[in-house]
N, C-alpha and C positions, 0 to 999 in steps of 0.2 A: 428482620421485622417479625414480630409475633403475628400469627394468623389466627390463633385460637385463643379466645378469652372465655373464661367461665364465670357464670353467676350461679351461686349455690344457695339452696334454700331447703328448709325442712318444715314439715307440718308435724304437730305433736298433739296427742290427746292428753297426756299426763305432764306435759312440759319438758319431757326428756327426749333427746334425740341422740342418734348414734354419731358422735363426733368423730369416732374412728373411721366410720364409713365415709363421712364427708372428706376427711383427710385422704382416704384411699381414692375417692373419685377425683379430687383435685390433683393428686399425684399422677394418675393416669392421663388426665388432660394435659398437664405440664409436659409429660413425657412425649405425648403425641405432637404437641406444639413444637417441640425441639427436634423432632425426627425428620431428616431430609426426605425420606420416602413419603411420609404423610404430607409434607409441605408440597412436594411435586404433585401428589394426588389432588390436594386442595386447589392448587394453581389452575387445574383444568376446570374448576367451577366458574372461573371468570369473575369472582367476587373476592376482593382482597382479604376480608376478615369473616370469621365465623364467631358469633357470640352464642355460646352454648349455655343455656339456662337449665339447671337440673334441680328439680324439687324432689327430694327424697321423702316420700310419704310414709307415715306410720302404718303399722299393720292393720289398724281398724279402719283407716280411711282410704286404703289403696286396694281397689278391686281390679283395675286394669290401667295400663299406662295411657297417657294422653300426650299428644304432640301438637305443637304450633310452630310452623315454619314460614317465614316470610323474608323478603328482601326489604331492607329499610336503611336509610342513611348510609348507603354504600357498603352495607355488610349484610350477611345472612344472619337473621335472628332465629335460632332454633331452641325452643323451650320444650322440655320433656319432664314427665314424672316417672319415678321408679320407686319400687318398694324398698324401704330401708330395713336393715336388720334391727332387732331390738337394741336399745341403748345398752351399752356394756357388753355387746357381743364381739369379742375379739379385739385384737390390736389392728391398726391400719394394714400392716403387711399381710395379716391373715385374711383380710377382706379384699386384697388385690384381685383375685380371680373373679369375684362377684362384680367388682368395679369395672374391670376390663370387659366383662360380658355386657354390662349395662351400657357403658360408653360406646363400645363398638356396635351394639344394637341400635343406639341412637344414630350413629353415623351410617348405618345401613339404611335407615329411614331417610336420612338426608341424601344419601347416594341415589336412592330410588327417585326421590323428589326432584333432584337436580340432574338426573340422567348421567351420572358420573360412572366411571369404570369401577372395577372391583376394589375393595379396600386393601391397602397394603397390610402386610403382617404387623402385628403390634411388636415394637422393639422390646427387648428386655427392660423391665422396670428397674431403675437404679434403687439402691437401698435408701430408705428414708433416714434423715439424720435422727439422732437420739431424741431430739426435741424439735419436731417439725413446727414450722410457723402455722399458727391457727388461721385457716382460711376465713375470709369474711363470709358470713352466712346470714341470710334472711330467714328468720324464724317466725312462724305464725301458728297459733294454737287453733285447733278445731274443736268444736263442741263434742263432748263424749256422747256416745250413742244414747239416745233418749227413748229407744224402743220404736221410734218411727224410722222407716227406711228413707234414706236420702233419695230423691228422685233420680239423681245422677249416679251417686256412689263413687264419684271420682272428681278431680278438678276438671272443670270445663276449660275449653280453649281460652275463653275470656278470663277466667280465674287465673290461668297460668300467666297470661300477659300482665294482669293486675298484680300478681305475686311479686314481680320484679319492678313494678311501677310503670309498666308499659300499657297503660289503659287507653291510649289513643289507637284508633283503628289503623290497620296497615296502610290504607290509602292516604291517610292524613300525614304520614311520616315523610 
């Protein structure tokens, strides 16, 4: 049984996003999901599934990462933001190191929040097929800078939940 499920999203200012980076992130998540050491590590959480939402934010709207972690509907919902490289920056395989760094960083936050042991090593990533399946991605545009500073400068926890249609508060789930 799969324990790790990803929801992927991007914010854009100019309508373009790094599809290669989204593919790289998805590839890392699928690899961790299939790894026995990562499965044993997750079993210690006492929650059968982890729904990992990742919003790759464009360079103009990403000032710092945000995280929203809660247990709901028998699973852990963990939504994060991360900076995305510019559209057209490399092929997915070239972006694997960055994707591994981001995903393991997210799991480090989850580990601390859940009181879990150290993360297992990341297994070698298998080669991508020549034409990988395009992951389902939620895309939302953000207004270009208007000269006014956004009071937050990043997606708030509420906005992260809303990004994937999770606008109900954690207690109501």
